[in-house]
C-alpha positions as CSV (number, residue, x, y, z in Angstrom):
1,X,201.2,95.6,126.0
2,X,200.6,92.9,123.5
3,X,198.9,89.6,124.5
4,X,201.2,86.7,125.1
5,X,200.3,83.5,123.5
6,X,199.8,80.2,125.4
7,X,202.6,78.7,123.4
8,X,205.0,81.4,124.5
9,X,204.0,81.0,128.1
10,X,204.5,77.3,127.8
11,X,208.0,77.8,126.3
12,X,208.8,80.3,129.0
13,X,207.8,77.9,131.7
14,X,210.0,75.2,130.1
15,X,212.9,77.6,130.2
16,X,212.3,78.4,133.8
17,X,212.0,74.6,134.5
18,X,215.4,74.1,132.9
19,X,216.9,76.8,135.0
20,X,215.6,75.3,138.2
21,X,217.2,71.9,137.3
22,X,220.6,73.6,137.7
23,X,219.8,73.9,141.4
24,X,219.1,70.2,141.6
25,X,222.5,69.5,140.1
26,X,224.1,71.9,142.6
27,X,222.4,70.1,145.5
28,X,223.5,66.7,144.1
29,X,227.0,68.0,143.7
30,X,227.1,69.2,147.3
31,X,226.7,65.7,148.5
32,X,230.1,64.7,147.3
33,X,233.7,65.7,148.2
34,X,234.9,68.7,146.1
35,X,236.7,67.6,142.9
36,X,235.6,64.0,143.2
37,X,234.3,62.4,140.0
38,X,230.6,62.5,141.1
39,X,231.0,66.2,142.2
40,X,232.6,67.1,138.8
41,X,229.8,65.3,137.0
42,X,227.0,67.1,138.7
43,X,228.9,70.4,138.6
44,X,229.5,69.9,134.9
45,X,225.8,69.1,134.4
46,X,224.9,72.3,136.3
47,X,227.1,74.4,134.0
48,X,225.6,72.7,130.9
49,X,222.1,73.3,132.1
50,X,222.9,77.0,132.7
51,X,224.4,77.2,129.2
52,X,221.2,75.8,127.7
53,X,219.1,78.1,129.8
54,X,221.1,81.2,128.8
55,X,220.5,80.4,125.1
56,X,216.8,79.5,125.6
57,X,216.2,82.6,127.7
58,X,217.6,84.8,124.9
59,X,215.2,83.2,122.5
60,X,212.2,83.7,124.9
61,X,212.9,87.4,125.5
62,X,212.8,88.0,121.8
63,X,209.2,86.8,121.8
64,X,207.7,88.6,124.8
65,X,208.1,91.7,126.9
66,X,210.8,91.6,129.4
67,X,208.5,92.4,132.3
68,X,206.3,89.4,131.4
69,X,209.3,87.1,131.1
70,X,210.7,88.1,134.5
71,X,207.3,87.8,136.1
72,X,207.1,84.2,134.8
73,X,210.6,83.5,136.2
74,X,209.0,83.8,139.6
75,X,207.4,80.4,138.8
76,X,210.8,79.0,139.6
77,X,209.5,78.7,143.1
78,X,206.9,76.2,141.9
79,X,209.4,74.2,139.9
80,X,211.9,74.1,142.7
81,X,209.2,72.9,145.1
82,X,208.3,70.1,142.7
83,X,212.0,69.1,142.4
84,X,212.5,69.1,146.2
85,X,209.6,66.7,146.6
86,X,210.5,64.4,143.6
87,X,214.2,64.2,143.9
88,X,214.9,64.9,147.6
89,X,211.7,63.7,149.2
90,X,211.2,66.8,151.2
91,X,207.8,67.5,152.8
92,X,205.3,70.0,151.4
93,X,203.9,72.4,154.0
94,X,200.8,74.5,153.9
95,X,203.0,77.6,153.8
96,X,204.8,76.2,150.7
97,X,201.5,75.7,149.0
98,X,200.0,79.1,150.0
99,X,203.2,80.8,148.8
100,X,203.2,79.1,145.4
101,X,199.5,79.9,145.0
102,X,200.2,83.6,145.7
103,X,203.1,83.6,143.2
104,X,201.0,81.8,140.6
105,X,198.2,84.3,141.0
106,X,200.6,87.2,140.6
107,X,202.1,85.6,137.5
108,X,198.6,85.1,136.0
109,X,197.8,88.8,136.6
110,X,200.9,89.9,134.8
111,X,200.2,87.5,131.9
112,X,196.6,88.7,131.5
113,X,196.0,91.4,128.9
114,X,194.7,93.8,131.5
115,X,191.0,93.2,130.9
């Protein structure tokens, strides 16, 4: 297993962050009547974000092992938690924080070079 660079991990997290923004758009779209203008706007934004994500993901998996890339995708939990607090003002619980810490620890273990 070759060592993954910090730059690649950062790019990978940016791609995961972009992916989680599609969920934000879906949640925003759900607040409007189906096929209304705001619904179509947020739904279109979701599809656009998913398209950008698909292209970016393909570029990322060229640069690192698939197992590492998918392990980093688990960090979507952290990004989703951040978005729920920032955009929807949902409360953080201790269980949320512990869960994210466990996922983060697992991701760091997978990203380490085994030493």
